[in-house]
C-alpha positions in Angstrom: -10.4 10.6 13.4 -13.4 12.5 14.9 -16.6 11.2 12.8 -20.1 11.6 13.7 -22.0 9.0 14.6 -24.2 7.5 12.2 -25.5 4.6 13.7 -23.6 2.4 11.4 -21.5 -1.1 12.5 -18.0 1.4 12.3 -19.6 3.4 14.8 -19.1 0.4 17.7 -15.4 0.4 16.5 -15.0 3.9 16.5 -16.5 4.5 19.6 -14.0 1.8 21.1 -11.1 3.6 19.7 -12.4 6.4 21.3 -12.4 4.9 24.6 -9.1 3.3 24.9 -7.3 3.0 28.2 -3.9 4.3 29.1 -1.0 2.4 30.7 -0.7 2.8 34.3 1.6 5.5 35.3 2.0 4.7 38.5 2.6 1.1 37.9 5.1 2.2 35.1 6.5 4.8 37.0 7.2 1.9 40.3 8.9 -0.1 37.7 11.3 2.2 36.1 12.3 3.1 39.7 13.3 -0.7 40.8 15.0 -1.2 37.6 17.4 1.9 39.0 17.9 -0.1 41.7 18.9 -3.7 40.7 22.3 -4.6 40.8 23.6 -3.4 37.4 25.0 -0.3 35.8 21.9 1.8 34.4 20.9 0.6 31.1 22.9 -2.0 30.9 19.9 -4.5 29.9 19.0 -2.0 27.2 15.7 -3.3 25.5 14.6 -5.8 28.4 14.5 -3.1 30.6 12.5 -0.8 28.4 10.4 -4.2 27.5 9.7 -5.0 31.3 8.6 -1.1 32.3 6.4 -1.2 29.1 4.3 -4.3 30.5 4.3 -3.2 33.9 2.1 -0.2 32.7 0.1 -2.1 30.9 -0.4 -4.9 33.6 -0.7 -2.4 36.5 1.9 -4.3 38.3 5.4 -2.7 39.5 6.1 -6.3 38.7 4.7 -7.8 36.3 4.7 -11.3 34.6 3.5 -13.6 31.9 2.5 -16.8 33.1 -0.5 -17.4 30.4 0.9 -16.2 26.8 -1.4 -17.5 24.3 -0.7 -17.3 20.1 -3.5 -16.5 18.3 -3.4 -17.6 14.7 -6.3 -16.1 12.2 -7.0 -18.1 9.3 -8.9 -16.8 5.9 -8.8 -17.5 2.2 -8.8 -14.5 -0.3 -10.3 -14.5 -3.8 -7.2 -13.0 -5.1 -5.2 -16.3 -4.6 -6.4 -17.4 -8.0 -4.8 -15.1 -9.7 -1.4 -17.0 -9.2 -0.4 -14.0 -7.0 1.6 -17.0 -4.8 3.5 -20.0 -5.9 1.7 -21.8 -3.2 -2.2 -22.8 -4.5 -5.0 -21.6 -2.0 -6.0 -24.8 -0.3 -2.5 -24.5 0.9 -4.0 -22.5 4.0 -6.9 -25.7 4.9 -4.1 -28.0 5.2 -1.7 -25.7 7.3 -4.6 -25.6 9.7 -5.0 -28.7 9.8 -0.9 -29.2 10.7 -1.5 -26.8 13.3 -4.2 -28.9 14.7 -1.8 -32.0 14.4 1.2 -29.7 16.8 3.3 -30.4 13.3 3.8 -26.8 12.6 6.9 -24.3 13.4 4.8 -22.6 15.8 3.7 -25.3 17.9 7.3 -26.1 18.9 7.7 -22.6 19.2 4.7 -22.5 21.7 5.6 -25.7 23.7 9.2 -24.0 24.2 7.9 -21.0 26.1 4.4 -22.7 27.7 2.6 -20.7 25.4 -1.5 -21.5 24.6 -2.6 -21.7 20.8 -5.5 -21.1 19.2 -6.1 -21.4 15.7 -9.0 -19.6 14.3 -11.0 -20.4 11.0 -12.5 -18.1 9.6 -15.0 -19.4 7.0 -11.8 -21.1 5.3 -14.2 -22.8 2.6 -15.5 -19.1 2.2 -13.1 -16.9 0.6 -13.4 -13.0 0.6 -13.8 -11.3 -2.6 -11.1 -10.6 -5.6 -10.5 -7.4 -4.1 -9.2 -6.4 -7.8 -12.9 -6.6 -8.6 -14.5 -5.6 -5.5 -14.9 -5.2 -2.1 -13.6 -7.8 0.3 -16.2 -7.2 3.1 -19.8 -4.8 3.7 -19.4 -2.8 6.6 -21.6 -5.2 8.6 -19.7 -8.1 8.0 -16.3 -6.2 8.4 -17.0 -5.0 12.0 -18.5 -8.7 13.2 -15.2 -9.7 11.7 -13.7 -7.4 14.1 -15.9 -8.6 17.1 -14.8 -12.2 16.5 -11.1 -11.7 16.6 -12.0 -9.9 20.0 -12.8 -13.3 21.4 -8.6 -13.9 21.5 -9.3 -12.8 24.7 -11.3 -14.7 26.3 -9.0 -17.2 27.6 -7.4 -14.0 30.1 -4.1 -14.5 28.5 -1.4 -11.8 30.1 0.0 -11.3 26.8 -1.3 -11.9 23.4 1.1 -12.9 20.4 -1.0 -12.4 17.0 -0.1 -15.1 13.7 -1.8 -15.7 10.5 -2.2 -18.0 7.6 -3.9 -17.4 4.6 -2.5 -18.2 1.2 -2.7 -14.2 -0.9 -2.9 -12.4 2.5 1.0 -10.8 1.6 -1.2 -9.4 -1.4 -3.4 -8.3 0.3 -1.2 -6.6 3.4 0.6 -4.8 0.5 -2.6 -3.1 -0.5 -3.6 -2.0 2.4 0.0 -0.8 3.2 -0.4 1.0 -0.3 -3.8 2.7 0.3 -2.5 4.3 3.7 0.7 5.7 2.8 0.9 5.9 -1.0 4.0 5.4 -3.1 4.0 3.0 -5.7 2.3 -0.7 -5.7 6.0 -2.2 -5.8 7.1 -0.5 -2.8 5.0 -2.6 -0.5 4.9 -5.8 -2.4 7.5 -8.9 -1.8 8.0 -12.3 -2.5 5.7 -13.4 0.4 5.7 -17.1 0.2 8.3 -17.2 -2.6 7.0 -15.1 -5.3 9.7 -14.7 -7.8 9.6 -13.5 -11.9 5.8 -13.4 -13.5 4.5 -14.7 -10.3 5.4 -11.5 -8.7 4.7 -9.1 -11.4 1.2 -10.7 -11.1 1.1 -9.3 -7.8 2.5 -6.3 -8.2 -0.4 -5.6 -10.9 -3.2 -7.5 -8.7 -2.0 -4.7 -5.6 -2.1 -1.6 -8.0 -5.6 -2.7 -10.0 -6.8 -3.0 -6.3 -6.0 -0.1 -4.6 -7.0 2.0 -7.7 -10.8 0.0 -8.2 -11.0 1.0 -4.6 -10.5 4.8 -4.7 -7.7 5.2 -2.7 -6.4 7.5 -1.5 -9.4 6.9 1.3 -9.7 9.0 4.2 -11.3 6.3 6.0 -8.8 3.7 7.3 -11.9 1.7 8.4 -13.0 1.8 4.3 -9.3 0.8 3.6 -9.8 -2.4 5.5 -13.1 -3.3 4.4 -12.3 -2.7 1.0 -9.0 -4.3 0.7 -9.0 -6.1 3.9 -9.2 -9.9 4.5 -10.8 -11.8 7.3 -7.6 -12.1 9.3 -7.1 -9.1 8.8 -9.9 -7.4 10.4 -10.0 -10.3 13.3 -6.2 -9.2 14.7 -7.4 -5.3 14.1 -10.5 -6.2 16.5 -7.7 -8.7 18.7 -5.6 -5.7 19.4 -8.2 -3.5 20.0 -10.0 -5.6 22.6 -6.6 -6.0 24.4 -6.2 -2.8 24.9 -9.2 -2.5 26.5 -8.1 -4.8 28.7 -4.7 -3.9 29.1 -3.4 -6.8 27.6 0.7 -6.4 25.9 0.0 -7.3 22.4 3.2 -8.8 20.7 2.8 -8.7 16.7 4.7 -10.9 14.1 4.9 -9.9 10.9 3.9 -8.3 7.7 0.4 -9.3 7.7 -0.4 -9.1 11.3 1.0 -5.5 11.3 -1.5 -4.4 8.4 -3.7 -4.8 10.9 -2.3 -3.0 13.4 -1.4 -0.5 10.5 -5.3 0.3 10.4 -6.0 1.0 13.9 -2.6 3.2 14.0 -4.2 5.2 10.8 -7.5 6.3 13.4 -5.5 6.5 16.3 -1.7 6.8 16.6 -1.6 5.8 20.2 -3.7 2.7 19.0 -0.2 0.6 19.8 1.0 2.2 22.7 0.2 -1.4 24.3 1.9 -3.1 21.5 5.5 -4.8 20.7 6.9 -6.0 17.5 8.0 -9.5 17.8 10.4 -9.4 15.0 11.3 -7.9 11.5 10.3 -10.2 8.6 12.2 -10.8 5.6 9.5 -9.0 3.9 11.0 -6.2 2.4 9.0 -3.9 3.0 8.3 -4.7 7.1 10.8 -2.8 8.2 9.3 0.5 6.7 6.1 -0.5 8.4 8.0 -0.9 11.5 9.4 2.3 11.0 5.9 4.2 10.4 4.2 2.1 13.6 7.1 3.7 15.7 7.7 0.0 16.6 11.2 -1.7 17.3 11.7 -4.9 16.5 13.0 -7.5 19.5 14.2 -10.1 16.8 15.7 -9.6 13.3 16.2 -13.6 11.6 15.2 -13.0 8.7 12.2 -15.2 9.4 9.0 -14.8 7.0 7.0 -17.8 7.9 4.1 -16.1 9.2 1.7 -18.3 11.4 3.1 -16.0 14.7 6.7 -17.6 14.8 8.2 -14.6 15.1 5.9 -13.2 17.8 5.8 -16.6 19.9 9.9 -16.6 19.5 10.0 -13.5 21.3 8.4 -14.5 23.9 11.4 -16.0 25.5 13.0 -12.6 25.1 10.1 -11.3 27.1 10.3 -13.8 29.9 13.7 -13.4 30.5 12.8 -9.4 30.4 10.2 -10.2 33.4 12.4 -12.7 35.1 15.8 -10.1 35.4 13.1 -7.4 36.5 11.1 -9.5 39.3 14.5 -11.6 40.2 17.4 -10.0 40.4 18.9 -8.5 43.9 18.4 -4.6 44.3 22.2 -2.5 45.5 20.9 -2.7 48.8 19.4 -6.6 48.9 23.1 -7.4 47.8 25.4 -5.2 49.8 26.9 -4.2 46.8 28.1 -0.3 46.5 26.0 1.5 44.1 27.9 4.4 41.8 
């Protein structure tokens, strides 16, 4: 979306999006050529081949590798949670961050299996963003600064970045973002999240409908959707995705809330997610439609809806297997096997 420079904080974000690098086409083509020479029928490894070629292009290597995968979990609190949109109280967010730190959450175990580092970002948990039914989540400066903070997820130079989140009330926030971006009815985008049913689900639908109406949707600028309806973790993850693109680091998106961050960038520039993979399709009902709109096919579809980066982390195993096959298999010539 072309806009004149105003000197406001969002200009920096728009400038980065305008300067995003593309994949290394020579490396991508070299990887594609190698796939065609490996001892297997063409396309026999299905999406594993596509994943290897895609990562080759972004890493700039004909034979790519993932040796430093990192799962970054962004945790935030939300004023809208006080409306009873979740069966869990808001204090669970801080309690789960403590569980991550103790190594006792599901994502810790999955990271351990696949040799992934885990970084947890505490986004001012003692200070929830305002209730989006009543007020904007951010001012522009704070929103842009939170996106910049999310860029710190690249500080350890990971060669694969998996994104996750934690925040009671954040599926409500994500649903509001999707409703504002994509239209339809609030109920189209609202699901159970952590288990909202009955009156809790009705309150959640009502909150999303009221928040989007208050924000003035439809909004022409996706960054204004983020500013008015998002949460700190959504803004920070958008920043992390953008920073990874600038450094040509492949990104694995987790579930519904992570994809709200991705959707903001995609609405600004459809090519902004070319370096991203969808780790899985969440059981959150609208996630499949979100992935369709983002043009992403999930690696896994296991009925998970935990959040905390668990689906993205689990997909590391598939990605590593794809790269191991690409790097370690013999070619027809090396194996002395007749090619078709």
